[in-house]
C-alpha positions as CSV (number, residue, x, y, z in Angstrom):
1,X,103.2,119.7,93.8
2,X,105.8,121.7,95.8
3,X,104.8,125.1,94.2
4,X,101.0,125.0,94.2
5,X,99.5,128.4,94.5
6,X,96.8,127.2,96.9
7,X,95.9,124.1,99.0
8,X,95.0,121.0,97.1
9,X,94.0,117.3,97.5
10,X,96.1,114.7,95.8
11,X,93.8,111.8,94.9
12,X,95.8,108.6,94.4
13,X,95.0,105.1,93.1
14,X,96.0,102.1,95.1
15,X,96.8,100.0,92.0
16,X,99.0,100.7,89.0
17,X,98.6,101.6,85.3
18,X,97.9,98.0,84.3
19,X,96.0,97.2,87.5
20,X,99.2,96.0,89.3
21,X,98.9,95.7,93.0
22,X,101.4,98.5,93.6
23,X,100.4,101.9,92.2
24,X,102.6,104.9,91.6
25,X,101.9,106.2,95.1
26,X,101.4,104.6,98.5
27,X,101.5,106.0,102.0
28,X,105.2,105.4,102.4
29,X,106.2,107.2,99.2
30,X,103.9,110.1,99.9
31,X,105.4,110.4,103.4
32,X,108.9,110.8,102.0
33,X,107.8,113.1,99.2
34,X,108.3,116.2,101.3
35,X,104.8,117.5,100.7
36,X,103.7,120.5,102.8
37,X,100.7,119.1,104.8
38,X,99.3,122.6,105.0
39,X,99.2,122.8,101.2
40,X,98.7,119.2,100.0
41,X,96.4,116.7,101.5
42,X,96.5,113.1,100.2
43,X,93.6,110.8,99.8
44,X,93.7,107.2,98.6
45,X,90.7,106.2,96.4
46,X,90.1,102.6,97.3
47,X,89.5,100.0,94.5
48,X,91.0,102.2,91.8
49,X,93.9,102.0,89.4
50,X,95.7,104.7,87.3
51,X,92.6,105.0,85.0
52,X,89.6,104.3,87.2
53,X,90.7,106.9,89.8
54,X,89.3,109.4,87.3
55,X,86.9,107.6,85.0
56,X,85.6,104.6,87.1
57,X,82.5,104.9,89.2
58,X,84.2,105.4,92.6
59,X,87.0,107.5,91.2
60,X,84.6,109.9,89.4
61,X,82.5,110.1,92.5
62,X,85.5,111.2,94.6
63,X,86.7,113.6,92.0
64,X,83.3,115.2,91.8
65,X,83.1,115.4,95.6
66,X,86.4,117.2,95.7
67,X,85.4,119.6,92.9
68,X,82.1,120.4,94.7
69,X,83.9,120.9,98.0
70,X,86.4,123.3,96.3
71,X,83.5,125.2,94.9
72,X,81.8,125.3,98.4
73,X,78.9,123.0,97.3
74,X,78.0,119.8,99.1
75,X,77.2,116.7,97.0
76,X,74.0,114.8,97.4
77,X,75.3,112.8,100.3
78,X,76.9,115.9,102.0
79,X,80.6,116.4,102.4
80,X,82.6,113.2,102.8
81,X,86.3,113.5,103.2
82,X,88.5,110.7,104.5
83,X,92.0,111.7,103.8
84,X,94.7,109.1,104.1
85,X,97.0,111.5,106.0
């Protein structure tokens, strides 16, 4: 993440691989990761775990929103971005 060629959004799940209450990332870990805020924005996807952040209903919706936004296209509900930092 430190050598990305362009700005990006890191979507992160609040729960872990096996649905543990602690996921791989949280606000504190991301704050200490040394990410360039001009290059990487972070966004927690509520109610998701390691898998559902991509394939669950909410995770897929957020991923689709981000892809549409990157392509300059608004989704059916318009742009909705609530970054965690």
